[in-house]
N, C-alpha and C positions, 0 to 999 in steps of 0.2 A: 797349396794356396787355392782358396775358392775364387777369389777375385781381387783385383787391384784397380783403383781409380786414383789417378795422380799419385801422391805419396801415401795414400791410404791402402792398407792391405788387410784382408780378412782371411784367416786360415783356421782350420779346426784346432781345438785345444790339444796341447802336448803336455806330458807330465811336468815338463820344466816350467809350465805356466802357473802351477799351484800357488807359488809364493805371491805372484801378482794378484791372483784372485783373492787370496786370503787378506792381503794388504788392503785391497779396495773394499772388500766386504767386512772390514773392521773400521772403515772410515765413516764417521757419522754423516758427512755430507753426501755420501753415496747411499748409505742405509736409510736416510730420511725418506726416500721413495722406493728403495729396492731392498726388501727383506725386513727393514725396521731397525732403528737404532738400538732397540732392546734385543736384537737378534744377530750379534756379530759372529763371524766365521773365523775359525782357525784352520790350519792346513788339514787336520784330520776331517773336519766337517766339509771342507772344500772337496777333499778326496771322495767322501761319501756321496755328496750331492751332485758334484760335477763329473766325476769319473766312474763311480760304481753304480750309477743310476741305470735302471732298466727302461726308462722312457725313450721316446723317439726324438727328443730334442737334439738338434745339431748345435753343439756348443762351440763357440769360436772366439779366438783372440783377435782383437783389433790392434793394428800397428799403424803408426804414422811416422814416416821418415825413419823406419827401423826401430822405433821405440814402442814398447807395449803400452797402450794408452787406455784400453777398455775392453769390453766384453759385449758380444751379441749372440743370441741364440734364435733359431727359427724352427718351426715345427708345423706339420700338417694338422689342422684341427680335426679332432676325433668327432664321431657322430654325436656324442653326448654334448659337447661344447657347441657344435653346429645347431643342435636342437635348442639349447639354452639361448643362443644368439638369434634364433629364428632363421637359419640358413638351411638350404637343402641342396644336396647333390653337387656341390661345386668343389673345385680344387682350391681350398682356402688355407692360407698360411697365417700363422701368428709370429710375431717377433717380440723380443724383449732385449733391451740394451742399456748400457751406461758408459759414459766416459769416466774412467776411474782416476786418471791423473789430473789433478787440479789445474796444472799449468796448460793443459790442452783443452780446457773448457772455455766456452764463450768465444770460440774462434771459428765457428761454422763447421766444425768437424762432426758434430752430431747430425747436422743436416746432410753433410756429404755421406756419412755412414748410412743413414736411413735411405737416401736416394740411391745409393749404390746397391744396398740390399734389395730394394724394390726392383731394380733392373735385373739383378741376379735371379731373384725368384720368378720374375716374369719370363726371362729368356731361358733359364736352365731348369726350372721346376714347373713351368707352365701354370703358374698361379693365375687364378681368375679373380681373386680378391685377397687382400692382405689386411689383417686386423691387429689392433692393439687395444689394451684396456688400462690406460694410465689413471691414477687417482685424480679426482677433480681438482685437488689442490696442487698438482704437479704442473703448474702453468708454463714453466720453461719447456718441459717436454711437449706439452700440448701445442705450444707455438711452433716448435720444431716440426712436429708431425703435420701440422696444418700447412706450413711452408712447403712440405714435401707432397702435398696433395691429399692428405687424409681429411676426412670429414667426420664430425661428431654425429653418430647415428642415434644413440640413446644412452640415457643414464642407467648404470647398473647399480642399483641400491645394495649396500652392504656386500659388495663384491669381494673385498679383500680384507682379511684379518691382518691388521698392521698396528704395531705398537699398542696392543691391548684393547683395540676396538675394531669394529667392522667399518670399513671406509667405502664410500661411493666411488665408482670409477666411470669413465666414459668408454663406451664401445666406439672406437674410431675405425674407419675402414677406408681403404684405397681400392677403388674398383678399376679394373683394367678394361679398356676399350680395345678388344681384339682387332677390330677393323683398322685401328690406327697402327697396330703393330705389324699386321700382315700385308 
């Protein structure tokens, strides 16, 4: 387990999690902002993208009260992405997440998850900045991130190909004040 906060637990993905990921990534309410409703996943595709991938993403299952409820991943930004976002030489992490189980949405768990991940990345990965890039139309996620202390930095035009068209996203960042931590 990477961390626990109250009844919320985050751990790295296990092969037994494939069915949960496939279920969530075939749900139109999740796909509306994550991968696209025209891009559902089956277990084979989950295996290919989430388990056989060569990238550096740390992929995690989110549990609440011992129920699998969602997914979160985090990653150190590569030099190309830093350049695109106009950052230099910092320990910058990105995250992506969703609550997959409908009955666990709109209960503050997304906010608890994001706040808990911020704390983990700051304390255990020594993050200096954490970024996300939600679509402009994903207002629920943007409100959640702003509640957690993220700020909108700049619009990223045509950032994400989603449901047959390029969509604008916000670059949002959480900047760590090291003086307050130490």
